[in-house]
N, C-alpha and C positions, 0 to 999 in steps of 0.2 A: 388880145393877149393869149399866147399859147402857154399851156401848163403841161409839164411832163408828168405823166402818171406811170407808176409801176403798179401793175395789177396782180393780185394774188387771189387764189381760190381757197376756200375753206376745206379742211380735211374732215370736218364734222358735219357740214350742212351743204347739201347739193344746191347750187345756184347762188351761194353767198360769196361775194367778192369784196376785197378790200383794196382801195386805191390810195396810194401814198406817193409822195414826191421822190424821196430818196430810197433807192433800192436797198432792201433788207434792213431798213431803219424803222423799227417798231417802237422806238422809245416814247413816242407821243400817243400810242394806242393804250387805252385803259386796260389794266391787267384782267379785269373781269371779261372784257370783250375778247381779249386774246384767248382766254380759257375756253370760251364758248365757240370761238372761231376754229380753234385747233391749230395744227401746224400749217402755217401759210405756205402754199405752193406757188412759186412764181409762174405767171401765165405769159405776160408780155409787158413791154414798155410802149407807151402810146402818148403822142403829143396831141392834146385836145385844145380846141378853142370854141367860141360860141357857135360856130357852124358845123362842128363835128357831130356826126350822126352816131349815137350810141344805141344799143339794142333796147334797153329798158329804162333809160333815164335821160333827162335833159342834160346836155354837156355843161350848160351854165350853172345848173344846180351842183354838179360835181365840182366845178371850179370854185364856187362859193364855199362849199363845205370844206374843201381842202384848205382854202385860205383861212377860214375861221377855226377849223379844228385840226388841221394837218393830216386829215384822212377823210375818206368817204366810204361808208359801208353800204354796199348794194345787197339788199335782202332778196331771198328767192321769191319767185312769183307765188301767189296763192294757189293752192291746189283746188280742184273742183270740190272736194269735201269741205275745205275751208270756206269757199265761197258759199256753198249751200248752208253751212252753219251760220255764217254772218247773215245770210238772207233770212233764215228762220228767226234769229235773234232780233233783227230789225223789224220783222213783220209783227212781232209780239209787242213792240213798243207803241 
């Protein structure tokens, strides 16, 4: 099954993307999330299915999240300082 996704990038957080079905329809996105996301900037429209290769996420997960929540939020990758901080915290446990 193919799912049409309209992908938007965040104006506030580098590497954060929002996937929705209907272009410019943010009615199902929680208000708090939109405030943190900032002004959505349209990037592209993409048809995805279970075999679609996406850069940082499994396409099946994106499809499942859109079906369940009407959107998928892709978070930015962890920075080296974030990874080091997590490593330090975990080593103390």
